[in-house]
N, C-alpha and C positions, 0 to 999 in steps of 0.2 A: 464394444458401446453398439446401443441398436441405436435406429434410427432417433426415435425421439428423445435422446440425449443430445443431441446437437443442433435439436429447431433453436427456431430463433425466439427470443424471449418476448412473449407478450404478457402484461399485467392482469391481473386479475379483473375482472369489472365489478367483483364488490368491494378494492380497495382503489379509490379513486384519485388523482394528484401527486405531487412530487414528494411532497412534507408526509404524508400518512403514508408513502411505500418508503420512505426512510424512516420512517419510526416505527408503525404495528413491527417491520422482523424484528429488531428488537426485543422482542417479550415473545420470540419463536425463537429464540437460542437454545440449541441443543446439548444435551448432557458434555461435560471438556472429557475429550479423548484420554485414551490412555499416555499421557507424556512422559516421555522423562526426559529429566532438567541436565543440560552440560553448558560449563561455566568457559566462556572464549577468552584468555587475555590476548588483547589487543596491540598492535605492536607500537602504540604511543604510550605503556604502562595501565590503559585501561581494563576495563570488562564487560563482554556482557552474559546473557545466557541466551540459550535456544531447547526451544523444546522439542524434541523428537517424537515420533511413534516408533513402536516397536520396531528392528528391525525385519526387512524379507529380505536376504540376501539374494540379489539379480532381478530386481522387483524396480523400477523408473522413482525418481522421485522429484519431490515436489518443496523448492522451499520459497515459501507462502514471508513476503515482507509486511509489513501492516500497515496501519494508516495512522491517523498522529491520536498519539494518545492510547494507540490502542495497543494489544497483548495476542497473545493464542491463547486467550479466552475469550476475547472478540466472536461476534456471532458469524463472521465467514468463516472466523481461521475453527471455529468448530467444526462450523459444518463441512469446511472442504476436508479438515486432518481425518472425523470422520469416513467420510466418503473412500478418505484415500483408505482407509483400515481394512475395510468393507470388501473391498476390491481387489486388497494386498500389495496394495503401492506403499512407499514408504514418502513420509514427509515431515519437514522443520518448520518452525517457525522461529525465525530470530528475533530477537527485540533490539531494537532500537535503543539506545544507551538510558537508563531509567528508564527504560521501560516496561520492567521483570516485576516490578516490587523493588527491587532494592536499589537504591541510588547510586551510580557509580563515581568512580573517582574522582574525573576532573570537571574543572568549572565547563566545559561544553559539553554540552545536550547532545539530539540529531538535527535535521529539518530538512527541510523537504528538496534540497538538493542535494546531497550525502552521496554522489556519487562512489565515491571514491570508498565511503564504508561498504555499499553496496559491491561494489569489489572485494575489497577485503575478503569480504564475506563470502561469496561466490568461491573465488580463489582458493580459499579454507575447504570450503564445500567439495569443493572438483579435484582440489591434491587428496583429501584422506577417504572420498566417497568412489572404490572402482565395483561398486555392484553392478551400475545399470546409466542408460540416461539421468543427465540432472535437466531440470527444467527450471525455471523460477517466474514465478508472478506476484503482482504488485500490486496491493489497494491504496485506494487513494494518495497520500502522500509517499507511500511506499510503491504505487507506479510508477509516483511522478518520478523518486530519484532511480525505479529500474531504468526506463525508459531515459532519463539523461546519461544513466552509465551505456544502456544499448547501445546510444547516439556517438557518445566519447568514444567508444573503441571500435565501432562498424564492425568489420570482418573480425576482429580479434575476440571479440564476445565468445564467437562460438570451441574458442578453447576450454572455456567454462560451462557454459549451458548449452545444449540440444533447441531449445527454443522458450519463449516467454510470453507472458500474457500482463496485460496493466488493466485493471476493474476502476474504474470513474476518476479514472488519476486527476488534479486538476492542472492541467497542460498550460497554461496563464497563469500562475500564480498572482496576476496582481487583477485580473478580471476575477479571480477567485476569490481573493483576497478583498476588493471591495465589494463583493455581491456576499460575504457571512457579515459584513458590517452593516446590513439594509434589511429593515421586516421584520419577519418570522425568524429569517435567518440568524437573527441576537443571539435566539434562545440556544442555537446548535453551537454557537460562540461563546457565550457565559460557559455553559457545558463545559467546553476545551480551556478557557481561560484558570477554572476554578482548581483544574490541576497542575496545569502548565505554570500558574505566577507562585503557588506553592512551592512546586521543587526547585523554580528560578528563587527565587526569596532564600531557601534553603544552601542552595550553591552557591551563594552570594553571603550567606552569613558562615557559612564553611571555611570559602575562600579568602574570605574578606576584600571581595575583587571591587574595583571603583568604578560600581553601576549606579544608576542612581534608581534605590529601591521605589520612593518615593511615583516616581514614574510609572513603575511597574504596577505598584501595590491600584493606582488608578488606569488603570489599563480597561477597556472595556468595550474594547475592541480591539482582533489580531494584528492590524496596523500599527497599533501603538504598542503592541507586545511585541512582537518582531521589531520593533523600530528599536526600543527600550533595553532586547534582550537578545533574541536570536541572531538582531543582525549584528551588532557588535561580539559579541562573545565569539562569534565563528569569521568573523573578518569580511565582515560586508560593511559599506557605506552607505547607511542606513538602510530600511525598510525595503523601499523602491529600486536599492541597487541587488540588495536582496532576493528580493520576487523577480526582480527583468532576468538573475544572472544562474539564480536557481528553477528555472521555469523547462520543461522537457519540449514545450512545442519546437523549437528551434531547432532541437539536434533530431527531430521524428525522421528526417530526409536522410540522417545520414545510417540508420536501421539499417542490419545488413539481416542478424538473426530473424528466424521465423519468430511473427508479436503476432498474438492476440490484441486486440484495443476495444477495449467495450466500456461507453461511455452511452448512457440513458440521456435524452433528452429533454427527461424535467428532472434532472437531477439539478436540487436549488444551488448543490455547491460548486457546478461546472454549470454555466451560464451558455448559452449558444455559442458567443462572444468568443468564448475559451475553445469553442471545438476545431480540429483541425479544419483547414481552407483548402481548396484543391490546387493540388503542389507540393503539402505540408508532408505527406508521409510517401516514403519509401518502397518499394513492391514488395519490400518481406514482410509491411502489415498488412494483417488480415484487420480493417474496419468495420465494426458491428454495432448502431446507433438506434436500438433501441427505442420507442416513442416512450416507453415505463421501463420505472423499476425505482427510480430515486435517486437516492445517493447509498450504491452498495446496499439495494431491497433486492432488488431480484423475488418477490414472491412468488410464491406459484399455486394453482391450484384451490379447488374448496375453500371455502372456511373453516378454519382458522389461517390456512394455506403451510407453506413447507418454505425450506429455503434449500430445496432439492437442487434447481433449475444453474445456478452458477456452479456448483462443483460438479452438475453433469457437461457439462459446456468447456471447462477447464479440461476435465480427464477426456472427452474427445477429440476438444485439440491436440491434447499432450498426446495423447494414444496414435492419434494420426501422423506425428512426428517421427515415435518412435515405430513405426512400422515400418518394416524393411519396405520398397519399394518393388512393385509387381514386375 
Protein backbone atom coordinates (compact mmCIF):
# COMPACT_ATOMS: atom_id res chain seq x y z
CA UNK A 1 0.00 0.00 0.00
CA UNK A 2 1.29 3.48 -0.73
CA UNK A 3 0.87 6.35 1.70
CA UNK A 4 -1.99 7.90 -0.27
CA UNK A 5 -4.12 4.82 0.30
CA UNK A 6 -4.14 5.43 4.05
CA UNK A 7 -4.76 9.19 3.99
CA UNK A 8 -7.65 10.62 6.05
CA UNK A 9 -10.93 10.97 4.22
CA UNK A 10 -12.03 14.33 2.85
CA UNK A 11 -15.28 14.64 0.94
CA UNK A 12 -14.99 16.27 -2.50
CA UNK A 13 -16.07 19.92 -2.56
CA UNK A 14 -18.50 19.25 -5.42
CA UNK A 15 -20.55 16.82 -3.28
CA UNK A 16 -21.75 18.70 -0.17
CA UNK A 17 -23.82 17.38 2.73
CA UNK A 18 -24.49 14.04 4.35
CA UNK A 19 -27.50 13.14 2.25
CA UNK A 20 -25.84 13.71 -1.12
CA UNK A 21 -22.73 11.93 0.15
CA UNK A 22 -24.95 8.96 1.07
CA UNK A 23 -27.09 8.83 -2.08
CA UNK A 24 -24.75 9.74 -4.96
CA UNK A 25 -22.33 6.84 -4.28
CA UNK A 26 -25.20 4.45 -5.01
CA UNK A 27 -24.98 5.60 -8.62
CA UNK A 28 -21.26 4.80 -8.78
CA UNK A 29 -21.63 1.07 -8.14
CA UNK A 30 -18.81 -0.96 -9.78
CA UNK A 31 -19.38 -4.14 -11.76
CA UNK A 32 -20.24 -7.28 -9.83
CA UNK A 33 -17.05 -9.15 -8.87
CA UNK A 34 -16.44 -12.76 -10.04
CA UNK A 35 -18.26 -14.41 -7.12
CA UNK A 36 -18.78 -18.10 -6.51
CA UNK A 37 -21.75 -18.85 -4.26
CA UNK A 38 -21.57 -21.43 -1.49
CA UNK A 39 -24.50 -22.57 0.65
CA UNK A 40 -23.84 -23.17 4.34
CA UNK A 41 -26.23 -25.12 6.57
CA UNK A 42 -26.60 -23.48 9.97
CA UNK A 43 -26.61 -25.25 13.36
CA UNK A 44 -30.36 -24.55 13.75
CA UNK A 45 -31.36 -26.27 10.48
CA UNK A 46 -31.40 -23.13 8.36
CA UNK A 47 -28.98 -21.90 5.70
CA UNK A 48 -27.12 -18.86 4.42
CA UNK A 49 -25.27 -18.13 1.20
CA UNK A 50 -21.70 -16.84 1.06
CA UNK A 51 -20.27 -15.26 -2.08
CA UNK A 52 -16.52 -15.85 -2.52
CA UNK A 53 -13.88 -14.35 -4.73
CA UNK A 54 -11.70 -16.91 -6.55
CA UNK A 55 -9.30 -18.34 -3.98
CA UNK A 56 -5.71 -17.09 -4.03
CA UNK A 57 -3.65 -19.49 -1.93
CA UNK A 58 -1.64 -17.88 0.83
CA UNK A 59 -3.28 -14.44 0.64
CA UNK A 60 -5.19 -12.69 3.44
CA UNK A 61 -8.98 -13.02 3.58
CA UNK A 62 -11.50 -10.29 4.41
CA UNK A 63 -14.94 -11.41 5.57
CA UNK A 64 -17.43 -8.59 4.87
CA UNK A 65 -20.71 -8.36 6.80
CA UNK A 66 -23.25 -6.25 4.91
CA UNK A 67 -25.76 -3.70 6.17
CA UNK A 68 -29.54 -3.65 6.55
CA UNK A 69 -31.11 -5.28 3.47
CA UNK A 70 -27.70 -5.28 1.80
CA UNK A 71 -25.92 -8.12 0.03
CA UNK A 72 -22.81 -8.95 -1.95
CA UNK A 73 -24.01 -6.63 -4.74
CA UNK A 74 -24.21 -3.54 -2.52
CA UNK A 75 -21.98 -0.70 -3.71
CA UNK A 76 -19.54 -0.99 -0.80
CA UNK A 77 -19.29 -4.78 -1.20
CA UNK A 78 -18.58 -4.57 -4.93
CA UNK A 79 -15.99 -1.84 -4.40
CA UNK A 80 -14.11 -3.73 -1.67
CA UNK A 81 -14.26 -7.13 -3.35
CA UNK A 82 -13.07 -5.76 -6.68
CA UNK A 83 -10.17 -4.02 -4.92
CA UNK A 84 -9.25 -7.28 -3.17
CA UNK A 85 -9.30 -9.18 -6.45
CA UNK A 86 -7.02 -6.56 -8.00
CA UNK A 87 -4.30 -6.98 -5.35
CA UNK A 88 -4.66 -10.77 -5.09
CA UNK A 89 -6.35 -10.92 -1.69
CA UNK A 90 -9.28 -13.17 -0.86
CA UNK A 91 -12.77 -12.03 0.07
CA UNK A 92 -16.16 -13.41 1.05
CA UNK A 93 -19.53 -11.79 1.70
CA UNK A 94 -21.74 -13.99 3.92
CA UNK A 95 -25.39 -13.04 3.64
CA UNK A 96 -27.56 -12.56 6.67
CA UNK A 97 -30.61 -14.80 6.58
CA UNK A 98 -32.97 -13.96 3.75
CA UNK A 99 -30.63 -11.44 2.10
CA UNK A 100 -29.18 -13.59 -0.69
CA UNK A 101 -32.31 -13.57 -2.84
CA UNK A 102 -33.70 -16.75 -1.28
CA UNK A 103 -35.94 -16.83 1.81
CA UNK A 104 -34.44 -18.73 4.71
CA UNK A 105 -36.28 -21.68 6.24
CA UNK A 106 -37.02 -20.35 9.70
CA UNK A 107 -39.31 -17.61 10.96
CA UNK A 108 -36.29 -15.79 12.36
CA UNK A 109 -34.47 -13.37 10.08
CA UNK A 110 -31.49 -11.25 11.18
CA UNK A 111 -31.05 -8.22 13.39
CA UNK A 112 -28.56 -5.55 14.43
CA UNK A 113 -27.32 -7.38 17.51
CA UNK A 114 -27.02 -10.87 16.04
CA UNK A 115 -23.52 -11.42 17.38
CA UNK A 116 -24.09 -15.17 17.69
CA UNK A 117 -24.49 -15.35 13.90
CA UNK A 118 -21.28 -13.35 13.45
CA UNK A 119 -19.46 -15.75 15.75
CA UNK A 120 -20.77 -18.85 14.00
CA UNK A 121 -19.76 -17.53 10.59
CA UNK A 122 -16.26 -16.48 11.68
CA UNK A 123 -15.67 -19.76 13.49
CA UNK A 124 -16.65 -21.65 10.34
CA UNK A 125 -14.35 -19.52 8.18
CA UNK A 126 -11.43 -19.86 10.62
CA UNK A 127 -11.85 -23.63 10.75
CA UNK A 128 -11.82 -24.04 6.98
CA UNK A 129 -9.54 -21.23 5.83
CA UNK A 130 -5.87 -22.03 6.53
CA UNK A 131 -4.35 -20.04 3.69
CA UNK A 132 -3.48 -16.79 5.48
CA UNK A 133 -4.67 -14.23 8.04
CA UNK A 134 -8.42 -13.63 8.36
CA UNK A 135 -9.91 -10.17 8.92
CA UNK A 136 -13.53 -9.13 9.40
CA UNK A 137 -15.24 -5.92 8.29
CA UNK A 138 -18.81 -4.89 8.96
CA UNK A 139 -20.86 -2.15 7.35
CA UNK A 140 -23.69 -0.36 9.19
CA UNK A 141 -25.87 -3.11 10.75
CA UNK A 142 -23.13 -5.65 10.05
CA UNK A 143 -20.61 -3.38 11.73
CA UNK A 144 -22.74 -3.06 14.85
CA UNK A 145 -23.19 -6.82 15.13
CA UNK A 146 -19.45 -7.38 14.54
CA UNK A 147 -18.47 -4.86 17.23
CA UNK A 148 -20.89 -6.44 19.70
CA UNK A 149 -19.35 -9.86 19.02
CA UNK A 150 -15.83 -8.47 19.43
CA UNK A 151 -16.75 -6.94 22.78
CA UNK A 152 -18.49 -10.07 24.03
CA UNK A 153 -15.54 -12.25 23.06
CA UNK A 154 -12.76 -10.01 24.30
CA UNK A 155 -9.37 -11.64 23.74
CA UNK A 156 -11.04 -14.86 22.55
CA UNK A 157 -11.99 -13.16 19.25
CA UNK A 158 -8.32 -13.47 18.28
CA UNK A 159 -8.80 -17.20 17.80
CA UNK A 160 -10.81 -16.46 14.67
CA UNK A 161 -9.58 -13.15 13.23
CA UNK A 162 -6.43 -11.03 13.29
CA UNK A 163 -8.22 -7.69 13.01
CA UNK A 164 -11.54 -6.01 12.32
CA UNK A 165 -13.12 -2.86 10.94
CA UNK A 166 -16.58 -1.33 11.37
CA UNK A 167 -17.84 1.26 8.92
CA UNK A 168 -20.69 3.57 9.92
CA UNK A 169 -22.13 1.23 12.57
CA UNK A 170 -25.23 2.53 14.40
CA UNK A 171 -23.53 2.16 17.78
CA UNK A 172 -26.58 3.34 19.74
CA UNK A 173 -29.61 1.84 18.01
CA UNK A 174 -32.10 3.97 19.92
CA UNK A 175 -30.48 7.20 18.73
CA UNK A 176 -30.15 5.95 15.14
CA UNK A 177 -33.59 4.33 15.07
CA UNK A 178 -35.27 7.53 16.18
CA UNK A 179 -33.25 9.60 13.71
CA UNK A 180 -34.35 7.41 10.81
CA UNK A 181 -37.99 8.23 11.59
CA UNK A 182 -37.53 11.98 11.13
CA UNK A 183 -37.31 14.43 8.25
CA UNK A 184 -35.54 13.44 5.04
CA UNK A 185 -34.38 10.23 6.71
CA UNK A 186 -37.89 8.84 6.27
CA UNK A 187 -37.04 8.29 2.59
CA UNK A 188 -34.30 5.84 3.59
CA UNK A 189 -36.69 4.17 6.02
CA UNK A 190 -39.31 3.80 3.30
CA UNK A 191 -36.75 2.05 1.10
CA UNK A 192 -35.77 -0.37 3.89
CA UNK A 193 -39.36 -1.12 4.87
CA UNK A 194 -40.42 -1.96 1.34
CA UNK A 195 -38.41 -5.19 1.43
CA UNK A 196 -38.43 -5.77 5.19
CA UNK A 197 -42.23 -5.80 5.38
CA UNK A 198 -42.62 -8.01 2.31
CA UNK A 199 -40.21 -10.60 3.74
CA UNK A 200 -41.85 -10.48 7.17
CA UNK A 201 -45.35 -10.98 5.79
CA UNK A 202 -44.19 -13.89 3.63
CA UNK A 203 -42.58 -15.53 6.68
CA UNK A 204 -45.72 -15.11 8.76
CA UNK A 205 -47.83 -16.69 6.01
CA UNK A 206 -45.47 -19.67 5.66
CA UNK A 207 -45.03 -20.30 9.38
CA UNK A 208 -48.57 -19.34 10.47
CA UNK A 209 -46.95 -17.14 13.11
CA UNK A 210 -49.13 -15.42 15.70
CA UNK A 211 -48.02 -11.90 14.84
CA UNK A 212 -50.11 -8.82 14.05
CA UNK A 213 -49.86 -8.52 10.26
CA UNK A 214 -51.89 -5.30 10.26
CA UNK A 215 -49.33 -3.64 12.54
CA UNK A 216 -46.56 -4.74 10.20
CA UNK A 217 -48.38 -3.47 7.12
CA UNK A 218 -49.04 -0.12 8.80
CA UNK A 219 -45.44 0.33 9.97
CA UNK A 220 -43.95 3.52 8.53
CA UNK A 221 -40.91 3.68 10.82
CA UNK A 222 -38.25 1.21 11.88
CA UNK A 223 -39.52 1.73 15.43
CA UNK A 224 -42.94 0.40 14.46
CA UNK A 225 -41.59 -2.46 12.33
CA UNK A 226 -39.05 -3.59 14.90
CA UNK A 227 -41.70 -3.48 17.62
CA UNK A 228 -44.16 -5.53 15.54
CA UNK A 229 -41.76 -8.05 13.99
CA UNK A 230 -38.02 -7.92 14.73
CA UNK A 231 -38.30 -7.77 18.51
CA UNK A 232 -40.88 -10.53 19.13
CA UNK A 233 -39.44 -12.90 16.54
CA UNK A 234 -35.93 -12.65 17.97
CA UNK A 235 -36.79 -12.85 21.66
CA UNK A 236 -36.84 -9.20 22.71
CA UNK A 237 -39.45 -7.51 24.90
CA UNK A 238 -40.40 -4.80 22.43
CA UNK A 239 -38.42 -2.43 20.27
CA UNK A 240 -36.73 -0.45 23.04
CA UNK A 241 -35.49 -3.65 24.69
CA UNK A 242 -34.17 -4.79 21.29
CA UNK A 243 -32.44 -1.52 20.50
CA UNK A 244 -30.84 -1.31 23.94
CA UNK A 245 -29.62 -4.89 24.13
CA UNK A 246 -28.44 -5.00 20.51
CA UNK A 247 -26.40 -1.77 20.58
CA UNK A 248 -22.65 -2.21 20.37
CA UNK A 249 -21.53 0.98 22.11
CA UNK A 250 -21.51 -0.57 25.62
CA UNK A 251 -19.21 -3.32 24.29
CA UNK A 252 -16.55 -1.09 22.74
CA UNK A 253 -14.52 -0.90 25.96
CA UNK A 254 -14.18 -4.71 26.01
CA UNK A 255 -12.74 -5.13 22.50
CA UNK A 256 -9.23 -6.64 22.52
CA UNK A 257 -8.77 -7.33 18.78
CA UNK A 258 -7.20 -4.49 16.72
CA UNK A 259 -10.24 -2.72 15.26
CA UNK A 260 -10.68 0.24 12.92
CA UNK A 261 -13.86 2.24 13.59
CA UNK A 262 -14.93 4.71 10.90
CA UNK A 263 -17.92 7.01 11.40
CA UNK A 264 -18.58 10.12 9.31
CA UNK A 265 -19.69 13.04 11.46
CA UNK A 266 -22.39 13.95 8.91
CA UNK A 267 -23.84 10.43 8.67
CA UNK A 268 -27.64 10.91 8.62
CA UNK A 269 -28.11 7.41 10.08
CA UNK A 270 -25.68 7.89 12.99
CA UNK A 271 -26.16 11.29 14.69
CA UNK A 272 -23.36 12.71 16.87
CA UNK A 273 -25.18 11.54 20.01
CA UNK A 274 -24.62 7.92 18.92
CA UNK A 275 -20.86 8.30 18.54
CA UNK A 276 -18.42 7.05 21.21
CA UNK A 277 -17.74 9.38 24.11
CA UNK A 278 -14.48 9.66 26.03
CA UNK A 279 -13.76 6.35 27.73
CA UNK A 280 -16.12 4.32 25.52
CA UNK A 281 -13.40 2.73 23.35
CA UNK A 282 -10.72 0.27 24.39
CA UNK A 283 -7.07 0.87 23.41
CA UNK A 284 -7.49 -1.77 20.67
CA UNK A 285 -9.76 0.57 18.68
CA UNK A 286 -8.43 3.04 16.12
CA UNK A 287 -11.21 5.58 15.72
CA UNK A 288 -11.58 7.78 12.64
CA UNK A 289 -14.34 10.41 12.49
CA UNK A 290 -14.03 12.32 9.20
CA UNK A 291 -16.21 15.40 8.84
CA UNK A 292 -17.83 14.06 5.66
CA UNK A 293 -18.68 10.79 3.98
CA UNK A 294 -22.38 10.35 4.66
CA UNK A 295 -23.59 6.87 5.45
CA UNK A 296 -21.15 4.43 3.83
CA UNK A 297 -20.56 6.88 0.99
CA UNK A 298 -16.94 8.07 1.16
CA UNK A 299 -16.84 9.09 -2.49
CA UNK A 300 -13.52 10.56 -3.64
CA UNK A 301 -11.98 12.28 -6.63
CA UNK A 302 -13.27 14.61 -9.30
CA UNK A 303 -16.84 14.41 -10.61
CA UNK A 304 -18.47 11.89 -10.89
CA UNK A 305 -16.20 10.35 -8.25
CA UNK A 306 -15.09 6.85 -7.32
CA UNK A 307 -15.55 4.47 -4.39
CA UNK A 308 -11.81 3.85 -4.04
CA UNK A 309 -11.10 5.45 -0.67
CA UNK A 310 -12.86 3.01 1.66
CA UNK A 311 -11.44 -0.20 0.11
CA UNK A 312 -7.95 1.34 0.12
CA UNK A 313 -8.28 2.41 3.75
CA UNK A 314 -9.43 -1.03 4.87
CA UNK A 315 -6.73 -2.82 2.89
CA UNK A 316 -4.05 -0.48 4.24
CA UNK A 317 -5.20 -1.08 7.82
CA UNK A 318 -5.36 -4.85 7.46
CA UNK A 319 -2.06 -4.98 5.55
CA UNK A 320 -0.43 -3.25 8.52
CA UNK A 321 -1.77 -5.94 10.83
CA UNK A 322 -0.68 -8.74 8.49
CA UNK A 323 2.87 -7.41 8.17
CA UNK A 324 5.36 -9.16 10.49
CA UNK A 325 6.82 -6.89 13.22
CA UNK A 326 10.13 -5.23 12.29
